[in-house]
PLY file of the C-alpha trace (Angstrom):
ply
format ascii 1.0
element vertex 668
property float x
property float y
property float z
element edge 667
property int vertex1
property int vertex2
end_header
0.01 0.01 0.02
1.68 3.25 -1.17
0.92 6.84 -2.10
0.08 8.39 1.29
-1.21 12.04 0.87
-2.14 14.38 3.64
-3.65 17.69 2.43
-3.92 20.84 4.42
-6.58 21.22 7.13
-9.65 23.17 6.90
-13.35 22.91 6.43
-16.25 21.14 8.15
-15.27 17.85 6.36
-12.03 17.37 4.55
-9.49 14.70 3.62
-7.00 13.56 6.17
-5.13 11.08 3.94
-5.46 8.56 1.12
-3.89 5.18 0.87
-3.51 3.45 -2.48
-2.48 0.01 -3.46
0.56 -0.45 -5.59
-0.14 -0.21 -9.28
-0.39 -3.76 -10.49
0.14 -4.41 -14.13
-2.68 -6.99 -14.30
-5.14 -6.08 -11.62
-8.89 -6.05 -11.99
-11.73 -4.87 -9.79
-14.71 -7.20 -9.06
-17.76 -4.85 -8.72
-19.98 -7.72 -7.63
-17.79 -8.51 -4.62
-19.20 -6.81 -1.42
-16.84 -4.78 0.68
-16.85 -4.86 4.53
-15.25 -2.41 6.82
-15.13 -2.20 10.69
-13.51 0.56 12.94
-12.46 -0.60 16.47
-12.29 1.44 19.62
-8.45 1.15 19.36
-8.57 3.00 16.03
-7.68 -0.09 14.13
-9.60 -0.54 10.76
-10.34 -3.92 9.33
-11.53 -3.95 5.68
-11.77 -6.17 2.57
-10.84 -5.24 -1.03
-12.37 -6.15 -4.46
-8.93 -6.44 -6.15
-7.65 -9.43 -8.10
-4.56 -10.21 -10.15
-3.09 -13.22 -11.89
-1.00 -14.23 -8.96
-3.04 -12.79 -5.88
-6.56 -12.56 -4.76
-7.26 -9.90 -2.15
-11.09 -10.43 -2.01
-10.70 -13.19 0.59
-8.08 -11.41 2.75
-8.69 -9.22 5.84
-6.54 -6.07 6.02
-5.75 -4.41 9.39
-4.72 -0.76 9.38
-3.57 1.43 12.19
-4.99 4.89 11.50
-1.94 6.59 13.13
0.49 4.50 10.93
-1.43 4.01 7.64
1.68 3.07 5.73
2.04 -0.12 7.81
-0.67 -2.45 6.66
-1.06 -6.02 7.74
-3.06 -8.52 5.61
-4.42 -11.73 6.98
-4.83 -14.75 4.77
-8.38 -15.61 6.08
-8.77 -18.98 4.28
-12.37 -18.05 3.69
-13.67 -20.06 0.69
-15.97 -17.26 -0.50
-16.04 -13.45 -0.48
-16.10 -11.99 3.05
-19.48 -10.27 3.71
-19.18 -9.02 7.31
-16.62 -7.80 9.76
-17.27 -7.02 13.48
-14.96 -5.88 16.30
-15.71 -6.69 19.87
-16.09 -3.86 22.41
-12.43 -4.26 23.56
-11.04 -3.90 20.06
-8.81 -6.94 20.37
-11.00 -9.58 18.63
-12.55 -9.55 15.15
-15.29 -11.62 13.60
-15.35 -12.39 9.81
-18.10 -14.05 7.91
-18.32 -15.03 4.21
-20.83 -15.99 1.55
-20.46 -19.68 2.34
-21.77 -19.40 5.86
-18.41 -19.67 7.68
-17.65 -17.44 10.70
-14.16 -17.08 12.10
-13.13 -15.34 15.38
-9.70 -13.67 15.20
-7.71 -12.64 18.22
-4.40 -10.69 18.60
-1.33 -12.94 19.32
0.78 -11.44 22.11
-1.30 -8.17 21.89
0.27 -7.26 18.47
-1.77 -5.63 15.85
0.17 -7.34 13.12
-0.20 -10.84 14.40
-3.59 -12.56 14.35
-4.85 -16.04 14.85
-8.23 -17.81 14.53
-8.83 -20.82 16.83
-12.66 -20.92 16.99
-15.49 -20.34 14.70
-18.83 -21.66 13.42
-20.45 -22.71 10.03
-23.85 -22.64 8.45
-22.70 -24.48 5.32
-23.75 -23.02 1.98
-25.83 -20.29 3.58
-24.26 -16.69 3.10
-24.15 -14.50 6.20
-25.84 -11.16 5.77
-25.70 -9.72 9.36
-23.21 -10.34 12.20
-22.74 -9.05 15.72
-21.13 -9.93 19.07
-23.56 -10.62 21.89
-24.01 -7.60 24.22
-21.93 -7.68 27.38
-24.28 -5.43 29.34
-21.91 -2.44 29.45
-23.49 0.78 28.23
-22.23 4.34 28.90
-24.24 7.47 28.44
-22.74 10.84 27.70
-24.35 13.82 29.45
-23.41 16.81 27.38
-25.35 19.19 29.54
-22.99 18.36 32.52
-19.73 18.62 30.55
-18.80 21.38 33.11
-19.30 19.09 36.09
-16.30 18.27 38.31
-16.90 14.49 38.52
-16.46 12.13 35.62
-19.27 10.06 37.09
-21.67 12.95 36.36
-20.47 13.30 32.77
-20.36 9.69 31.91
-22.65 7.26 33.69
-23.45 3.53 33.40
-26.89 2.74 31.98
-28.71 -0.21 33.32
-28.55 -2.81 30.46
-28.81 -6.55 30.67
-26.24 -8.86 28.84
-27.72 -11.05 26.03
-26.71 -14.05 28.21
-25.24 -14.51 31.60
-23.22 -17.19 33.33
-23.33 -18.15 37.04
-23.05 -15.04 39.17
-24.33 -12.64 36.44
-21.07 -12.73 34.34
-21.87 -12.10 30.65
-21.33 -14.93 28.31
-19.30 -14.16 25.24
-20.45 -15.18 21.73
-21.89 -13.95 18.44
-25.05 -14.03 16.46
-25.54 -14.04 12.69
-28.38 -13.97 10.18
-28.21 -15.94 6.90
-29.76 -15.31 3.53
-32.30 -18.17 3.86
-33.75 -16.71 7.06
-31.86 -18.63 9.74
-30.34 -17.17 12.86
-27.29 -18.87 14.30
-25.74 -18.22 17.69
-22.36 -19.41 19.01
-21.44 -19.19 22.59
-17.88 -19.24 24.01
-17.61 -21.26 27.06
-14.84 -20.45 29.69
-13.40 -23.90 28.91
-12.79 -22.82 25.34
-15.63 -24.89 23.83
-18.11 -23.38 21.47
-21.87 -24.02 21.73
-23.60 -23.43 18.44
-27.29 -23.45 17.58
-29.26 -22.52 14.51
-33.02 -21.67 14.31
-35.38 -20.30 11.76
-36.47 -16.74 12.33
-40.11 -17.71 11.59
-41.98 -20.71 10.37
-42.17 -19.54 6.77
-38.64 -19.01 5.81
-37.91 -16.61 3.01
-34.98 -14.85 1.25
-33.23 -12.26 3.48
-31.37 -9.80 1.30
-30.67 -7.29 4.05
-30.59 -7.68 7.86
-29.40 -5.86 10.97
-29.09 -6.78 14.64
-29.84 -4.69 17.77
-30.14 -5.23 21.53
-32.70 -4.26 24.17
-32.09 -3.32 27.81
-33.92 -6.49 28.96
-31.31 -8.75 27.33
-33.26 -9.63 24.20
-32.01 -9.38 20.61
-34.05 -7.75 17.81
-33.36 -8.74 14.10
-34.62 -6.66 11.22
-34.85 -8.32 7.77
-35.91 -7.29 4.25
-36.01 -9.42 1.09
-34.72 -6.55 -1.01
-38.00 -5.35 -2.56
-39.58 -2.13 -1.35
-43.01 -3.61 -1.98
-42.38 -6.17 0.71
-42.51 -5.53 4.43
-39.53 -4.92 6.66
-39.89 -7.64 9.33
-38.63 -7.59 12.83
-38.09 -10.50 15.22
-37.24 -10.86 18.88
-34.55 -13.49 19.64
-33.99 -14.94 23.08
-30.84 -16.97 23.85
-30.55 -19.36 26.67
-28.41 -22.39 27.76
-30.42 -25.51 28.66
-28.71 -28.79 29.57
-25.40 -27.61 28.18
-27.06 -26.77 24.88
-27.66 -23.33 23.33
-31.37 -22.66 22.75
-32.85 -20.03 20.54
-36.51 -18.73 20.85
-37.87 -16.31 18.27
-41.01 -14.11 18.22
-42.44 -11.98 15.49
-42.63 -8.18 16.15
-44.61 -5.47 14.36
-43.39 -4.83 10.77
-43.52 -1.83 8.46
-43.77 -0.79 4.79
-41.65 2.05 3.59
-43.55 5.30 3.03
-42.31 5.66 -0.58
-44.13 2.48 -1.54
-47.49 3.85 -0.19
-47.11 7.15 -2.05
-48.80 6.92 -5.37
-46.31 9.35 -6.99
-43.39 7.14 -5.91
-44.83 3.73 -5.76
-42.64 2.22 -8.44
-39.88 4.74 -8.39
-37.57 3.07 -5.81
-38.13 -0.76 -6.40
-35.40 -2.04 -4.14
-34.34 -1.58 -0.50
-30.53 -1.23 -0.50
-29.72 -0.38 3.12
-31.27 -1.36 6.40
-29.66 -0.19 9.69
-30.65 0.25 13.29
-29.56 3.88 14.41
-27.60 2.25 17.31
-26.75 -1.31 18.27
-28.25 -0.90 21.69
-31.41 0.95 20.48
-33.86 -1.27 18.67
-36.62 1.27 18.49
-35.21 3.33 15.56
-34.30 2.17 12.18
-32.94 3.67 8.99
-34.15 2.49 5.53
-32.91 3.39 2.12
-34.84 2.44 -1.09
-33.20 2.98 -4.47
-33.54 2.82 -8.23
-30.72 2.73 -10.80
-30.13 6.48 -10.51
-31.72 7.79 -7.32
-32.51 6.93 -3.67
-34.63 7.99 -0.73
-33.83 7.51 2.92
-36.51 7.09 5.69
-36.07 7.13 9.53
-38.67 5.18 11.53
-39.39 4.81 15.23
-41.24 2.14 17.27
-43.72 3.71 19.74
-46.46 2.63 22.03
-49.83 3.91 21.06
-53.18 3.62 22.75
-55.66 1.17 21.29
-59.14 2.68 20.91
-61.80 0.63 22.68
-65.49 0.74 21.84
-67.76 2.44 24.49
-69.77 -0.83 24.84
-66.78 -2.71 26.11
-65.84 0.27 28.40
-69.28 0.02 30.04
-69.02 -3.81 30.40
-65.48 -3.61 31.99
-64.72 -0.39 33.72
-61.10 -1.40 34.15
-60.57 -1.08 30.45
-61.81 2.40 30.54
-59.38 3.38 33.34
-56.37 1.77 31.69
-56.37 2.07 27.90
-54.50 -0.90 26.26
-51.52 -0.06 24.14
-49.98 -1.49 20.96
-46.46 -1.14 19.43
-46.45 0.53 16.06
-43.81 1.89 13.68
-44.12 5.58 12.86
-42.06 7.45 10.34
-39.96 10.27 11.71
-38.56 11.85 8.72
-37.72 11.26 5.08
-35.51 12.87 2.49
-36.39 14.09 -0.94
-35.15 12.29 -4.04
-31.34 11.92 -3.70
-28.65 10.55 -5.97
-28.16 6.78 -5.58
-26.73 5.95 -2.15
-23.64 3.62 -2.20
-22.90 3.23 1.55
-24.17 4.25 4.99
-22.20 4.81 8.20
-23.81 5.30 11.72
-22.21 7.00 14.75
-21.15 4.99 17.78
-21.02 7.90 20.32
-23.67 6.95 22.95
-25.74 10.08 22.80
-29.47 9.59 23.54
-31.85 10.38 20.85
-34.86 11.60 22.84
-36.26 15.00 21.99
-35.04 16.41 25.35
-31.44 15.27 24.74
-31.49 16.63 21.16
-32.59 19.97 22.47
-29.74 19.95 25.06
-27.35 19.12 22.25
-28.60 21.97 20.27
-28.40 24.38 23.13
-24.81 23.36 24.04
-23.73 23.28 20.30
-22.30 19.88 20.72
-22.76 18.17 17.36
-20.53 14.98 17.29
-22.67 11.85 17.27
-25.74 13.60 15.87
-25.05 12.92 12.27
-24.87 9.83 10.08
-22.88 9.53 6.76
-24.38 8.81 3.37
-22.01 8.12 0.38
-23.41 8.61 -3.13
-22.49 7.24 -6.56
-21.46 10.74 -7.67
-18.51 10.53 -5.21
-19.88 12.96 -2.62
-20.48 12.20 1.12
-23.20 13.85 3.14
-23.42 14.03 6.94
-27.17 14.23 7.78
-28.96 14.64 11.08
-29.67 11.10 12.28
-33.36 11.91 13.01
-34.35 14.77 10.87
-32.08 13.70 7.97
-31.16 17.33 7.30
-27.85 17.91 5.66
-25.14 19.09 8.12
-21.94 18.83 6.09
-20.90 17.75 2.50
-17.70 16.37 1.08
-16.85 16.23 -2.62
-13.91 14.15 -3.87
-11.44 15.68 -6.22
-13.13 13.94 -9.18
-16.60 15.24 -8.36
-17.75 18.56 -9.74
-18.83 20.98 -7.11
-22.32 22.61 -7.63
-21.14 26.18 -8.08
-22.72 28.93 -10.04
-20.68 28.69 -13.22
-21.66 27.49 -16.73
-21.93 23.75 -17.10
-19.54 23.77 -20.01
-16.71 24.83 -17.66
-17.32 22.16 -15.06
-14.94 19.20 -15.23
-16.31 16.07 -16.77
-15.40 12.63 -15.42
-14.70 9.88 -17.76
-16.43 6.60 -16.79
-18.13 5.87 -13.46
-17.43 8.27 -10.63
-15.23 7.07 -7.72
-17.51 6.40 -4.75
-17.29 4.67 -1.43
-18.71 1.13 -1.38
-18.05 0.74 2.44
-17.85 3.36 5.21
-17.37 3.53 8.93
-17.42 6.40 11.49
-14.85 6.47 14.34
-15.95 5.98 17.95
-16.02 9.81 18.62
-17.62 10.59 15.16
-14.75 12.94 14.36
-13.36 10.73 11.46
-14.72 8.68 8.62
-13.06 5.91 6.64
-14.25 4.87 3.18
-13.18 2.12 0.81
-14.00 3.21 -2.83
-14.62 1.29 -6.06
-11.00 1.76 -7.25
-9.31 0.09 -4.22
-8.30 3.29 -2.35
-8.90 3.90 1.34
-9.65 7.40 2.37
-9.94 8.91 5.90
-11.99 12.12 6.29
-11.97 14.43 9.27
-15.39 15.60 10.51
-15.38 18.95 12.20
-16.93 18.97 15.70
-18.85 22.11 14.71
-20.50 20.43 11.67
-20.37 23.79 9.85
-21.79 25.86 12.73
-19.80 28.77 13.99
-18.18 27.95 17.36
-16.12 30.08 19.74
-12.63 28.90 20.38
-13.40 28.32 24.01
-16.42 26.15 23.28
-14.57 24.13 20.64
-11.80 23.44 23.23
-14.45 22.43 25.82
-15.96 19.94 23.28
-12.57 18.47 22.53
-11.79 18.17 26.12
-15.01 16.48 26.82
-14.29 13.83 24.14
-10.77 13.37 25.53
-12.17 12.70 29.00
-14.62 10.24 27.49
-11.66 8.37 25.92
-9.64 8.49 29.17
-12.66 7.01 31.14
-13.44 4.29 28.54
-9.94 3.40 27.51
-10.69 4.11 23.83
-7.99 5.47 21.60
-8.20 9.14 20.91
-6.30 9.49 17.58
-9.32 10.82 15.74
-9.72 13.65 18.29
-6.08 14.78 17.68
-7.01 15.36 14.03
-8.78 18.52 15.17
-6.35 19.86 17.71
-4.34 22.97 16.45
-0.89 23.68 17.91
-2.28 26.77 19.65
-4.77 24.51 21.57
-2.27 22.00 22.94
-1.08 24.00 25.98
-4.61 24.82 27.11
-5.87 21.25 26.55
-2.99 19.75 28.58
-3.63 22.17 31.49
-7.38 21.65 31.52
-6.99 17.88 31.25
-4.60 17.94 34.22
-6.96 20.14 36.13
-10.04 17.87 35.53
-7.96 14.87 36.43
-6.91 16.25 39.79
-10.53 17.03 40.67
-11.38 13.21 40.67
-11.12 10.91 43.59
-7.79 9.38 44.63
-8.90 5.82 43.55
-10.00 7.08 40.17
-6.77 9.08 39.69
-4.87 5.96 40.37
-6.79 4.04 37.66
-6.38 6.78 35.09
-2.75 7.71 35.94
-1.10 6.09 33.02
-3.90 7.00 30.51
-3.53 10.67 31.14
0.26 10.55 30.77
-0.13 8.83 27.35
-2.86 11.41 26.41
-0.62 14.37 27.39
2.34 12.89 25.44
0.27 12.54 22.24
-1.07 16.09 22.63
2.39 17.57 23.13
3.53 16.03 19.92
1.24 18.38 18.03
3.01 21.61 19.00
6.73 22.70 18.60
6.34 24.57 21.92
5.60 21.43 23.91
7.26 18.64 21.83
10.29 18.62 24.22
7.96 17.37 26.94
6.98 14.19 25.18
10.13 12.40 26.24
9.42 13.45 29.85
5.92 11.92 29.77
7.13 8.68 28.16
10.02 8.39 30.68
7.53 8.68 33.49
5.37 5.97 31.93
8.50 3.81 31.72
9.36 4.49 35.42
5.84 3.68 36.52
6.06 0.36 34.59
9.34 -0.49 36.31
8.00 0.53 39.73
4.96 -1.67 39.31
7.14 -4.57 38.12
9.46 -4.31 41.13
6.57 -3.93 43.62
4.79 -6.85 42.21
7.77 -9.16 43.11
7.26 -8.37 46.82
4.69 -10.42 48.76
3.37 -9.81 52.35
4.86 -12.13 54.92
1.37 -12.87 56.36
-1.37 -13.44 53.89
-4.10 -12.48 56.41
-2.85 -8.90 56.52
-2.82 -7.82 52.89
-4.02 -4.18 53.70
-0.82 -2.80 52.26
1.89 -4.39 50.18
5.49 -4.22 51.20
6.14 -1.72 48.48
3.45 0.63 49.94
4.83 0.31 53.42
8.24 1.14 52.20
6.91 4.18 50.54
5.26 5.41 53.75
8.42 4.80 55.79
10.65 6.60 53.25
8.32 9.51 53.39
8.42 9.72 57.28
12.02 8.84 57.91
14.49 11.28 56.38
17.51 9.44 57.60
19.83 8.32 54.80
21.09 5.36 56.73
19.49 2.34 55.01
19.99 0.11 58.11
17.79 2.51 60.19
15.18 2.36 57.56
15.26 -1.46 57.44
14.64 -1.68 61.18
11.01 -0.63 60.55
10.46 -3.31 57.92
10.02 -7.01 57.94
13.13 -8.00 55.99
11.65 -11.36 55.01
9.20 -9.63 52.72
12.15 -8.17 50.69
14.07 -11.38 50.24
13.74 -12.70 46.65
14.79 -15.95 45.07
18.24 -15.88 43.54
16.90 -16.89 40.08
14.47 -13.98 40.10
17.25 -11.47 41.01
19.46 -12.83 38.17
16.65 -12.41 35.73
16.26 -8.72 36.81
19.96 -8.02 37.05
20.03 -5.74 33.88
16.87 -3.96 34.88
18.18 -3.18 38.34
21.49 -2.09 36.98
19.73 0.30 34.49
17.64 1.70 37.43
20.81 2.32 39.48
22.50 4.08 36.58
19.39 6.16 35.80
19.02 7.39 39.39
22.74 8.37 39.53
22.26 10.34 36.26
19.31 12.16 37.80
21.33 13.11 40.84
24.33 14.21 38.69
22.12 16.39 36.50
20.27 18.19 39.25
22.66 21.25 39.33
22.18 21.80 35.60
18.37 21.54 35.96
18.30 24.20 38.63
20.29 26.65 36.42
18.59 26.22 33.10
15.07 24.91 33.50
12.04 27.34 34.05
9.32 26.06 36.32
6.30 24.31 34.72
3.62 21.76 35.41
4.84 18.95 37.70
5.03 15.60 36.00
6.07 13.47 38.89
3.31 12.51 41.43
3.25 8.87 42.49
6.76 8.15 41.24
8.37 10.89 43.36
6.53 9.46 46.35
8.09 6.03 45.72
11.60 7.49 45.99
12.42 8.68 42.52
13.90 12.08 42.24
12.97 14.71 39.82
14.16 18.01 38.55
12.70 21.27 39.96
10.37 21.68 36.94
8.95 18.24 37.54
10.59 16.67 34.53
11.98 13.10 34.43
15.22 13.11 32.41
16.68 9.89 31.16
20.16 9.41 29.66
18.67 10.31 26.31
17.01 13.55 27.68
18.32 17.13 27.67
0 1
1 2
2 3
3 4
4 5
5 6
6 7
7 8
8 9
9 10
10 11
11 12
12 13
13 14
14 15
15 16
16 17
17 18
18 19
19 20
20 21
21 22
22 23
23 24
24 25
25 26
26 27
27 28
28 29
29 30
30 31
31 32
32 33
33 34
34 35
35 36
36 37
37 38
38 39
39 40
40 41
41 42
42 43
43 44
44 45
45 46
46 47
47 48
48 49
49 50
50 51
51 52
52 53
53 54
54 55
55 56
56 57
57 58
58 59
59 60
60 61
61 62
62 63
63 64
64 65
65 66
66 67
67 68
68 69
69 70
70 71
71 72
72 73
73 74
74 75
75 76
76 77
77 78
78 79
79 80
80 81
81 82
82 83
83 84
84 85
85 86
86 87
87 88
88 89
89 90
90 91
91 92
92 93
93 94
94 95
95 96
96 97
97 98
98 99
99 100
100 101
101 102
102 103
103 104
104 105
105 106
106 107
107 108
108 109
109 110
110 111
111 112
112 113
113 114
114 115
115 116
116 117
117 118
118 119
119 120
120 121
121 122
122 123
123 124
124 125
125 126
126 127
127 128
128 129
129 130
130 131
131 132
132 133
133 134
134 135
135 136
136 137
137 138
138 139
139 140
140 141
141 142
142 143
143 144
144 145
145 146
146 147
147 148
148 149
149 150
150 151
151 152
152 153
153 154
154 155
155 156
156 157
157 158
158 159
159 160
160 161
161 162
162 163
163 164
164 165
165 166
166 167
167 168
168 169
169 170
170 171
171 172
172 173
173 174
174 175
175 176
176 177
177 178
178 179
179 180
180 181
181 182
182 183
183 184
184 185
185 186
186 187
187 188
188 189
189 190
190 191
191 192
192 193
193 194
194 195
195 196
196 197
197 198
198 199
199 200
200 201
201 202
202 203
203 204
204 205
205 206
206 207
207 208
208 209
209 210
210 211
211 212
212 213
213 214
214 215
215 216
216 217
217 218
218 219
219 220
220 221
221 222
222 223
223 224
224 225
225 226
226 227
227 228
228 229
229 230
230 231
231 232
232 233
233 234
234 235
235 236
236 237
237 238
238 239
239 240
240 241
241 242
242 243
243 244
244 245
245 246
246 247
247 248
248 249
249 250
250 251
251 252
252 253
253 254
254 255
255 256
256 257
257 258
258 259
259 260
260 261
261 262
262 263
263 264
264 265
265 266
266 267
267 268
268 269
269 270
270 271
271 272
272 273
273 274
274 275
275 276
276 277
277 278
278 279
279 280
280 281
281 282
282 283
283 284
284 285
285 286
286 287
287 288
288 289
289 290
290 291
291 292
292 293
293 294
294 295
295 296
296 297
297 298
298 299
299 300
300 301
301 302
302 303
303 304
304 305
305 306
306 307
307 308
308 309
309 310
310 311
311 312
312 313
313 314
314 315
315 316
316 317
317 318
318 319
319 320
320 321
321 322
322 323
323 324
324 325
325 326
326 327
327 328
328 329
329 330
330 331
331 332
332 333
333 334
334 335
335 336
336 337
337 338
338 339
339 340
340 341
341 342
342 343
343 344
344 345
345 346
346 347
347 348
348 349
349 350
350 351
351 352
352 353
353 354
354 355
355 356
356 357
357 358
358 359
359 360
360 361
361 362
362 363
363 364
364 365
365 366
366 367
367 368
368 369
369 370
370 371
371 372
372 373
373 374
374 375
375 376
376 377
377 378
378 379
379 380
380 381
381 382
382 383
383 384
384 385
385 386
386 387
387 388
388 389
389 390
390 391
391 392
392 393
393 394
394 395
395 396
396 397
397 398
398 399
399 400
400 401
401 402
402 403
403 404
404 405
405 406
406 407
407 408
408 409
409 410
410 411
411 412
412 413
413 414
414 415
415 416
416 417
417 418
418 419
419 420
420 421
421 422
422 423
423 424
424 425
425 426
426 427
427 428
428 429
429 430
430 431
431 432
432 433
433 434
434 435
435 436
436 437
437 438
438 439
439 440
440 441
441 442
442 443
443 444
444 445
445 446
446 447
447 448
448 449
449 450
450 451
451 452
452 453
453 454
454 455
455 456
456 457
457 458
458 459
459 460
460 461
461 462
462 463
463 464
464 465
465 466
466 467
467 468
468 469
469 470
470 471
471 472
472 473
473 474
474 475
475 476
476 477
477 478
478 479
479 480
480 481
481 482
482 483
483 484
484 485
485 486
486 487
487 488
488 489
489 490
490 491
491 492
492 493
493 494
494 495
495 496
496 497
497 498
498 499
499 500
500 501
501 502
502 503
503 504
504 505
505 506
506 507
507 508
508 509
509 510
510 511
511 512
512 513
513 514
514 515
515 516
516 517
517 518
518 519
519 520
520 521
521 522
522 523
523 524
524 525
525 526
526 527
527 528
528 529
529 530
530 531
531 532
532 533
533 534
534 535
535 536
536 537
537 538
538 539
539 540
540 541
541 542
542 543
543 544
544 545
545 546
546 547
547 548
548 549
549 550
550 551
551 552
552 553
553 554
554 555
555 556
556 557
557 558
558 559
559 560
560 561
561 562
562 563
563 564
564 565
565 566
566 567
567 568
568 569
569 570
570 571
571 572
572 573
573 574
574 575
575 576
576 577
577 578
578 579
579 580
580 581
581 582
582 583
583 584
584 585
585 586
586 587
587 588
588 589
589 590
590 591
591 592
592 593
593 594
594 595
595 596
596 597
597 598
598 599
599 600
600 601
601 602
602 603
603 604
604 605
605 606
606 607
607 608
608 609
609 610
610 611
611 612
612 613
613 614
614 615
615 616
616 617
617 618
618 619
619 620
620 621
621 622
622 623
623 624
624 625
625 626
626 627
627 628
628 629
629 630
630 631
631 632
632 633
633 634
634 635
635 636
636 637
637 638
638 639
639 640
640 641
641 642
642 643
643 644
644 645
645 646
646 647
647 648
648 649
649 650
650 651
651 652
652 653
653 654
654 655
655 656
656 657
657 658
658 659
659 660
660 661
661 662
662 663
663 664
664 665
665 666
666 667
């Protein structure tokens, strides 16, 4: 993969970079091969291609790309017998599911936590039945962002856990891992991963009368159920919904299904558009953990229309006669679930791909009003790619356009004579698969010429924002990544050099306002985040080495402390390392024998083999401490004061310079 281009920044949606494959002398594209793309919370992108040559076939390979190092691509020979149709990351971003047109599903995991080393040891098979939808089972973890409380001091007020039941639980309430898939013949298959490593697989029909399923999607309810939406591809047919319940009975996986209310697209009931959009080309729930809202797209050869639907409870009218017979009915009106259309677009160019946001912002009218009042727009828009090469970000409920991107080959609709507009030869370059990042600030697309493009989506979405408000929104998203452990590379795309110092200071200020226990949990994450921010400005780039050095010291400190064990197991209130830290803080005497009098020496006696294994590390630590002590006079003369870096490490006996910097042998 070559030709990495990074244009200048600017605009509400612009190009971050493009990755192209090497120009093969005999390469062909296979338009009929579907493309799959998935973006993990670690900012790793898994995708497939439709390229073939005489000596290599990329259509059955899985490609893993680190967005921060797009020039370093890793390709996995998947051994799938047919084209890959689905890719799905788990919530930790360390495992990947792949499914193909032959019904085979494989579970890939990192080997030794390396993004360029993958192995597949488990999977399932529905032989000869192509997979059209795939998802991991829900683990019951759901976080809500409270934008209106972005100024609160506690992270618990800004980001709260939502009560949500796992799809299946083990003894003690632990969620059971596994995946669910829907096939083209109307089967639903579930595979459960037992702690012993075995896989329990079961397959069941969605309903008694099986039919062709051209499109499907999977969502989860708060009660632990699964909802599957299916369509046969024709806009004249109903979009069906099914509730799926998974359980384990006598060491076997059991699947129970139930039919839910269905819907017909509005464009098919409109006499003026009845036959204009004959095919349903896209079917998506607006969020994986929200089964009450669905997005549908119907298309013809040249145009499309998009509709957003919502499932609501409505009162069922009861005749007065029955109300007189049974007064209870009159007091409590029965209700029924019914799909209602929320919004629809006008006629659009033909849609080629759809990408939905993953940022967990609620879609109730109250929360949308709060988002509008606070001018926080990330997560409110979904992406639509068109065959003319353009990409539109539209509001996920009203479907109004928020931002537009035109590729270099796409003529912009400016007020100039048509004869002056550039004309494209052949079919326009357009995205066949798209995915939004986990903070909705970046978009990746795989086009019909084999190129991968990453776009930056402005947090303002074209609305004028004050600098202070933009910084507040970026800080809020950085805090979200720090709490969840997600990677924050896509946020850095929007950080200007002038913002770095302010963001680092604000991030440190918000961190110090948290409880001591939470600070300890987040201590290494905030250091890594500060280091990545400081790389973006020439004024702060010299501090990156300091932050990385402190991370290194914390790792060494944790390793050495983990070797020490308390002498009595019934008094594990404090580890030997913690007690040593306390004593060193209270006793200022430099005589080590006087310090050791207050310690139980047997807790600091290690096996000789362990000491020999750590000899080089201990020697390095000793040399490093001597270097710090020798460099202190120079630090006092030349270093201005700035934000202290050393907190816990200084308390553990590590020295530091007056400005708080940790300087290694490779430092200043």
